[in-house]
C-alpha positions in Angstrom: 104.4 34.6 126.9 102.5 37.1 124.7 103.3 36.4 121.1 103.1 39.5 118.9 103.0 39.6 115.1 104.3 42.9 113.6 102.5 44.1 110.4 105.4 44.3 108.0 103.6 45.7 105.0 105.6 48.9 105.3 108.8 47.0 104.3 107.5 46.5 100.8 107.5 50.2 99.8 109.9 53.2 99.8 110.4 54.5 103.3 108.3 57.4 104.6 108.4 59.2 108.0 105.7 56.8 109.3 107.8 53.8 108.1 110.8 55.3 109.9 108.8 55.2 113.1 108.1 51.5 112.5 111.6 50.3 111.7 113.3 52.3 114.5 110.7 51.2 117.0 111.3 47.5 116.0 115.0 48.0 116.3 114.6 49.5 119.7 112.3 46.6 120.8 114.9 44.1 119.5 117.5 45.9 121.6 115.3 45.6 124.7 114.9 41.9 124.0 118.7 41.4 123.7 119.2 43.3 127.0 116.6 41.1 128.7 114.8 44.3 129.8 111.9 43.5 132.1 109.6 45.6 129.9 109.6 42.9 127.3 110.1 39.8 129.5 106.7 38.5 128.6 106.7 39.5 124.9 108.0 37.8 121.8 107.8 39.2 118.3 107.7 38.1 114.6 107.5 40.4 111.6 105.1 39.0 109.0 105.4 40.8 105.6 104.3 40.4 101.9 106.5 38.5 99.4 107.8 41.8 98.0 109.1 43.0 101.4 112.8 43.3 102.3 113.9 41.9 105.6 115.1 44.7 108.0 118.8 44.5 109.0 120.3 44.5 112.4 117.7 42.4 114.3 118.7 39.6 116.6 115.6 38.5 118.5 112.8 39.5 116.2 112.1 37.1 113.3 111.0 37.9 109.8 108.6 35.9 107.6 107.0 36.5 104.2 103.6 35.2 103.5 100.9 35.3 100.8 100.7 36.3 97.2 98.9 39.7 97.4 100.2 43.1 98.2 99.1 46.4 99.6 95.7 46.7 101.4 94.5 43.4 100.0 97.4 41.6 101.6 96.9 43.4 104.9 93.1 42.7 105.0 93.2 39.1 103.9 96.5 37.3 104.0 98.0 39.0 107.1 94.9 38.1 109.1 95.2 34.5 108.1 98.8 34.4 109.2 98.1 35.5 112.8 96.9 32.1 114.1 95.5 33.5 117.3 98.5 35.8 118.0 98.0 39.5 118.7 98.9 42.0 115.9 100.9 45.2 116.2 100.4 47.8 113.4 102.9 50.6 113.5 101.9 52.5 110.3 98.3 53.6 110.6 96.5 50.7 109.0 95.6 47.1 109.8 93.0 44.4 109.1 89.5 45.4 110.1 88.3 41.9 111.1 90.9 41.5 113.8 90.1 42.5 117.3 93.3 41.5 119.1 95.5 44.2 117.7 97.3 47.4 118.6 97.6 50.2 116.1 99.6 53.4 115.9 97.6 56.0 114.1 100.0 58.9 113.4 97.7 61.8 112.6 94.5 62.9 110.9 96.2 64.7 108.0 93.8 63.3 105.3 91.0 65.2 107.0 92.9 68.4 108.0 94.9 68.8 104.8 92.9 66.9 102.1 94.6 68.8 99.3 97.8 67.0 100.1 96.4 63.6 99.1 94.8 61.8 96.1 91.1 61.2 96.3 91.5 57.5 96.5 93.9 57.7 99.4 91.6 60.1 101.3 88.6 57.8 100.8 90.4 54.8 102.0 91.4 56.5 105.2 88.0 58.0 105.7 86.6 54.4 105.8 89.4 52.7 107.5 90.6 54.9 110.4 87.3 55.3 112.4 86.5 51.6 112.1 90.1 50.5 113.0 90.1 52.9 115.9 86.9 51.4 117.3 87.8 47.8 116.7 91.4 47.6 117.8 91.9 46.8 121.5 94.7 49.3 121.8 95.4 52.6 120.0 98.6 54.7 120.2 99.7 57.9 118.5 102.8 60.0 118.4 101.9 63.3 120.1 99.3 64.9 122.4 98.3 67.0 119.4 97.6 63.9 117.3 95.7 62.3 120.2 93.3 65.2 120.2 93.1 65.1 116.4 92.1 61.4 116.3 89.2 62.2 118.7 88.1 65.3 116.8 88.3 63.9 113.3 87.5 60.2 113.7 85.8 59.8 117.1 88.7 57.8 118.6 88.3 58.8 122.3 91.4 60.7 123.4 91.5 59.3 126.9 92.0 55.8 125.5 95.0 56.7 123.3 98.6 56.4 124.5 101.3 58.8 123.2 104.5 57.3 121.9 106.9 60.1 120.7 109.6 59.5 118.1 113.4 59.6 118.4 116.0 61.2 116.2 119.2 59.5 117.2 119.1 57.1 114.2 121.0 59.7 112.2 124.0 59.3 114.5 124.3 55.6 113.9 126.6 56.0 110.9 129.2 58.7 110.0 128.2 61.6 107.9 128.9 61.4 104.1 130.0 64.9 103.3 130.6 64.0 99.6 126.9 65.0 99.1 127.9 68.7 99.5 130.7 68.5 96.8 128.4 66.6 94.3 125.8 69.4 94.5 128.2 72.3 94.8 127.2 73.2 98.3 129.4 75.2 100.8 129.0 74.6 104.5 127.1 77.3 106.4 126.0 78.8 103.0 122.6 77.2 102.6 119.3 76.6 104.4 118.0 73.1 104.5 114.5 71.8 104.1 113.5 68.1 104.2 110.2 66.7 103.1 108.0 65.8 100.2 106.4 68.4 97.9 103.0 67.7 99.5 101.2 71.1 99.8 101.0 71.0 103.6 104.8 70.9 103.8 104.5 74.5 102.6 107.8 74.6 100.7 106.4 77.1 98.3 106.1 79.5 101.2 109.7 78.9 102.0 110.8 79.6 98.4 108.8 82.8 98.4 110.4 83.8 101.7 114.0 83.5 100.4 113.3 85.2 97.1 110.8 88.0 97.8 110.8 91.0 98.0 114.5 90.5 97.2 116.6 87.4 96.9 118.5 86.5 100.1 122.2 85.8 99.8 121.9 82.1 100.6 121.0 78.9 98.9 118.1 76.7 99.7 118.5 72.9 99.7 115.5 70.6 99.6 116.0 66.9 100.3 113.3 64.3 100.0 111.0 62.7 97.5 107.3 62.7 96.7 105.0 59.7 96.3 102.7 60.6 93.4 100.3 57.7 94.4 99.6 59.4 97.7 100.4 63.1 97.5 98.7 65.4 95.1 101.0 67.1 92.7 102.5 70.6 93.1 104.3 72.8 90.7 107.7 73.9 92.1 109.4 76.9 90.5 113.0 76.6 89.2 115.7 78.8 90.7 119.5 78.7 90.4 119.7 79.1 94.2 117.4 76.2 94.9 118.9 72.7 94.9 116.4 69.8 94.9 118.4 66.7 95.8 115.6 64.1 95.9 116.2 61.0 98.1 119.3 61.1 100.2 120.8 58.4 102.4 120.9 58.8 106.2 124.7 59.4 106.0 124.1 62.2 103.4 121.2 63.7 105.4 123.4 63.8 108.5 126.0 65.7 106.6 123.4 68.1 105.2 122.1 68.9 108.7 125.5 69.3 110.2 126.7 71.7 107.5 123.5 73.8 107.1 123.3 77.3 108.4 119.9 76.3 109.7 117.0 73.9 109.1 113.7 75.4 108.1 110.4 73.6 108.4 107.3 75.7 107.6 104.8 72.8 107.6 101.1 73.5 108.1 100.3 70.1 109.6 102.4 67.3 111.3 101.4 64.6 113.6 104.8 64.7 115.1 107.4 66.3 112.7 110.5 64.1 112.6 112.9 66.3 110.5 113.1 69.1 113.2 114.1 66.6 115.8 116.7 65.0 113.4 118.1 68.5 112.8 118.3 69.2 116.6 120.1 65.8 117.1 122.7 66.9 114.5 123.2 70.3 116.1 121.5 72.3 113.4 119.6 75.4 114.4 115.9 75.0 113.6 113.2 77.5 112.3 109.8 75.9 112.5 106.1 76.8 112.1 104.1 77.2 115.3 101.4 75.0 113.7 100.1 71.5 114.8 102.5 69.5 116.9 105.6 71.7 116.4 105.5 73.5 119.7 105.1 70.2 121.5 108.1 68.7 119.8 110.4 71.6 119.6 109.5 73.5 122.8 111.7 76.6 123.2 114.6 75.0 121.2 113.4 76.4 117.8 112.6 79.8 116.3 108.8 79.6 115.9 107.0 81.2 113.0 103.3 82.2 112.8 102.2 81.1 109.4 99.3 83.6 109.5 101.8 86.4 109.3 103.0 86.6 105.7 106.3 88.2 106.6 107.1 86.1 109.7 109.0 83.4 107.8 111.1 85.9 105.9 111.9 87.8 109.1 112.9 84.6 110.9 115.3 83.6 108.1 116.8 87.1 108.0 117.5 86.8 111.8 119.1 83.4 111.4 121.4 84.7 108.7 122.3 87.9 110.5 122.7 86.7 114.1 125.4 84.1 114.8 124.6 84.2 118.6 121.0 83.2 117.9 122.2 80.3 115.8 124.5 79.2 118.7 121.7 79.5 121.2 119.3 77.4 119.1 122.0 74.8 118.4 122.6 74.3 122.1 118.9 74.4 123.0 118.2 71.9 120.2 120.7 69.4 121.5 119.2 69.6 125.0 115.7 69.2 123.6 116.6 66.2 121.4 118.0 64.4 124.4 114.5 64.3 125.9 113.3 62.0 123.0 114.6 58.6 121.9 113.7 55.3 120.2 114.2 53.4 123.5 111.5 55.6 125.1 109.2 54.8 122.1 109.8 51.1 122.4 109.2 51.1 126.1 105.9 52.9 125.5 104.8 50.3 123.0 105.9 47.4 125.2 103.9 48.8 128.1 100.8 49.0 126.0 101.2 45.4 124.7 101.8 44.1 128.2 98.8 45.7 129.7 
């Protein structure tokens, strides 16, 4: 039996997209264990986390334990390492202790190198030191897309041929019913708004989206932006105020599902993504998707989204105008998106992780 410790540091902070990958992968691994799936027949798991962490819900076969007095990187580099007691470590959120050789790590992208303006100086420096060293020292490295696999090689010298790809899923949003009260609270009408999801980090490119709906003339549709921003990581950005722009901040999964299902379309003009979870979530919920053709977006969305070349200053505006004016296009994208989303899933992610741990 291979005993695996899961690095639970991510459970002590507000959830990000990387953390979503971690918790959904753990839930899917737990489901494989409950089903006695052969892929995990020789594996056992325990989550080890800092004292501040909250235990994840819904797990049946994966234990949870809090250790130590420290937090953050110090906890990870010192107290997590001491808690291993010879067991192998699984890091699902980029970082792990440098002095441990028996560990697998999922490094999601090289965004601190490619879009440095999106991060604080301290965060960039920590990743510049940590990522290459961890990539060389870990006995197994995974990432979330072929695009990111090439990026890890180009930016940090982590040989692409030794990195496995474990794509994300989006079906977690279907786990609970939609909470449509979020529309009433914010004065939103179904099919009368475009939805964007993400932080205000510069590489998310939300300012370009705002310009696209307001210039040269204001389009007859509202823009809804859901998601928060972590000031300790992401560099600040000034966001103009408009009566047609609704910034909702953090929303629950039930509320997010309702927003996707009631939006005219989902727009994602990001300049850089290791995977790009929100477009997949939108497709799962049957929402037409407009997305940039940058980074991993073509790999994730295929032909199921309206692609926008960010080098063309009018392309985003023209794509939005088409979405508003062409109901048949929206129907086509909705159906294509559902088909594309069915190709992904958290069970697939868990099986990929289990295969690498069993190798």
